[in-house]
N, C-alpha and C positions, 0 to 999 in steps of 0.2 A: 097799432098794435095786435095782433092775434092776445086774445085773452089765455091767462094760463088757466090750467086745472084747479089751481089752487090761491086762488091771487089773492087770498088775504094774507100768505106767507111773505106778501113785498109791497108795502104801502109807499105811494108816491109821496113826496114833498107836502101836497097841498092838505092831504089826508089827513099828515103828521101835525102841520101848521095849524090844523082845526081843531086839533086834537089837546095843544099843548097845556090849555088849564085842566083837563078831566083827571080830576082825582082818582080815578080807577088806573089812572095812564101811569106806568113807567117809562122813560125814555134814557137808555143806558147808553154811552159810547164809548165805544171797544177797540177804540185807534190802539193799534201796537206795529212797532218795528224794533226791532236787533240793534239797528244803529243808529235810534234816534229816538228822545225821552217824548213820546206819546204821552205821558200824565200831563208833564209840562204846554205842551201846546195843547192839552183840556183846560188847564189853568187859566191858560192865554185865551180861551175862548171854544165855547161848548153851545147847543142846543140850549135854550132855557130851560131851568131844572133837571135836565142831563145827569147822574151820577155817573162815575168812570170805574169800568171793568179792565182790570188789566188779566187776559186770559192765563197766560203763563204762571201767573202766581194765586189770582183770585177760584179761577176754575181747574187745575192742574193737583196732582198728589204728590207729595213731596217726593224727590228722585231715589228709586230704587238705591242698592248697595251697590249696585257696579259703578254710582256715579254718573251712568247716562241721563241727561234729565228726559226722561221720555215722553213727561208732559199726559200724564195718565189722569183720565177723569178725576179729580178728588172723590172722595168718601163722603157718604149721606150726609152724616151730620157734619161734614166741613162744609158742605155747598152750604147747606141749610144757614152755615150761618153766614156765609158771603150772602146771599140772598136776602137775609135780616138785614143785614149791615144798608146794604142796597135798597131799601123799601121796596121788596118785592115777598110779596106772599102766593099762596096758591090762587090767590082771586083777581092777582093784577096782572093786566093785559101791557104784556112786554115789546117795546119797539126799539132795536137796535140800530145804532151806524159807527162807521166805521171812513177810513178817508180813501177805503180801494172797493168801493161798489159792493161791500158786505160781506169780505174775504174777513176779518176775524169776528163781525157779529156771529156771522153761522156758527163758529164754536160755543157763543153763549145759548143757541139755539139749541144747539145739539146736545150740550148738557140739560138746558131744561126739558127738553123731549125724552133725554135718558132718563129724567126721575119725573115725569109725568104730567110736566108742563104745558101745553099745547097754544097757549095763549101767547103769541111771539110772533113778532114781522119784524123785516129789515126793511131799512128806510131807501128805497130806491138810488142808485146814485149818492149816497151816502153825503158827505159834509163838503166833498166839491158842488156838488148840485144845488144845493141850501145854500153856499157861501153864493153861487153865480145868480141866483135869483135873488142875491140881496133880502135875505131876511134872518130874522135878531140873532144875535148871539150875548151869551152872560161869560161873564169872566168869573174867576175862582169858584173855591171849592162848592157845589152845589149839597144842603142840608132837608136831609129826609128822615121822617120817623122812622122807626126800626119796625121791622114787620114780623112775623111768623112764617115759615115757609117747611110745609112736612113733605123731604123727599118720598117719592113713591116710584122706585125702581123701576124698570119697562125693558123688557126683553125687546130684542128688535131690532134694537137700534144701534149699541156697539157690538163689534167684531171680534174676536182675541186672537193671538197668535193662534192656537189652535182650530181654530175656524178657519182661518185663510189657510192653513197646514191641510185642510179638507179641503178649501174649493182645490187647492192645489193637487191634491190625489185624484179627487171627481168629474175636475172642470165644473163645475157647480157650486155656489153662485160665482158667478165671471167677477172679476176683479178689474177694477180699472185705478191705473196710476194717473193721479193729476200734476204729477212734476214737472218740472221744467224736462224738455228732451236730452238735454248734458245728464243729467239727473236719472232717469232710467236708463238711458245708454250706460252709465258707469264714467263715462267720462267724467262728470263732476261727483267727485267723492264727499258726502259729509256723514257716515258712518265708516265703522271701520273697513264695511266693503262697500263695492258700489255697484248699480247692476237696479235689476227689478225683480220682483217675485216671478218666477216662470210660470206662465199664459198673460199673464197682466196685459192689458190693451193702456197704451197711453194717449189720453186726450189733457192737456194743459185745462187747469181750472177757470184762467181767464178766458178763455175762448166762450165761456157763456158771456162775455160783454163787452161792450164798444167801448171805445179810444177813450169814453167820457165816463165810464164806469157804470153806466145805466146798462139793463140788460138788452140785449138782441131782443128780436121778435122772437116768441115762442115755437113757432112753428120751424123758424132758421135753427134754434136750439134742441129742441127736438130731432131733427132730421139730423143734426151733427152728432148724437148719441145713438139713435136707430141705426145710420149707415155702420156705424163701428161695432153694431151688435147689440146696443144695450136699448132695445124697445121697453114701453111701459109694463111689460110682465118680463121681464128679465131681471133675474134674482142678482142684484150687486152686492159689493163691498168695495168702496173708494177707499184708497189711504194716498198717502204725503210720505213727509217727512217726520211731523208731528202729528196729524191729524187736525190741520186746521182750515188748508185747502181744500183737504177732503170732505171735511164736515160740508166747506161751500158746496162743492157739486155736487152733495148729498142733499140739499136744502134745493138747489136747482132743480134736482130729480124728482124731489118730493112736490114741487110745484108746477112741476109738468102732469106729473100726474102716476107719477113709481111708486107704488105700493112696496115693494121688498127689497128697501134699502139701508146697506150699514156700512159703517165706518170703521174702520180698522185702527183703534185708540192707538197703539203702540207704532204704527206705520212703519217707517223705514228705518227711525230711529230705534225700536226695538228689532227687527228684521236683521237690519245690516249690521248689526252689533250681535248677533248672534250666529257664531259659527256654526250651529246645527240644522240648519234650515237652509234650502237652497236658493240658490242667485245665481241670476243671467245678464249679461251684460252685453249690449248692443241693442239691434233691433228684432224686436223679437218676429 
């Protein structure tokens, strides 16, 4: 497998296993699904010492008065309290995993990155790979000592609706829609309106992964994005429905060495429910 430009962002199961007892490391189980109880799954079996993080409640701000659950990034003080509860300080090395190759764990990476914390890696292949290899699991809640986390908000990580509107008008940055094709075309409607942001290119987030949830060869992934116009120097904004799949693609592009990538935090949940912004249906 060709090396990533930033290999520290994806750890192998061997690397995680070797660090299980490291007191400076915090392993976070980030499994999430709308249609099943992943916290119950965590309690039934998780990596030794792993704490549980539900991105939809732990990492998201309360819904706005409109009632649409935008899942915007939590405010600094709220985020700091969650990190403290999880035993994550500014000096903690965090490794996140889930059951879908880093899909949900990437949202924790995005949040930490937005608040100035870069010491984070996703366990490649996630829990399925760990289990296939016969590695140990623990049951029940992992209890950790509280920590102190001080947020240092950082620009250049999160994009706003205004940023996306500006990109539509100027054609720069490029917009990368990582949802299913049916969402992109508007056939599958998950907001007041279906479709996509004008000018956005559609590459499913899952295209970076093999069927077993491990990463494809970096050269193959790099070519996938480069062939669609997203080279290492392309200014890019990723989006999806709620900023989670988009965070994963953001993480992958960063691991490939792309420097100027942001995730539209409100994503389609915000855009598709705003009648004042433009929408395109069908293939661009």
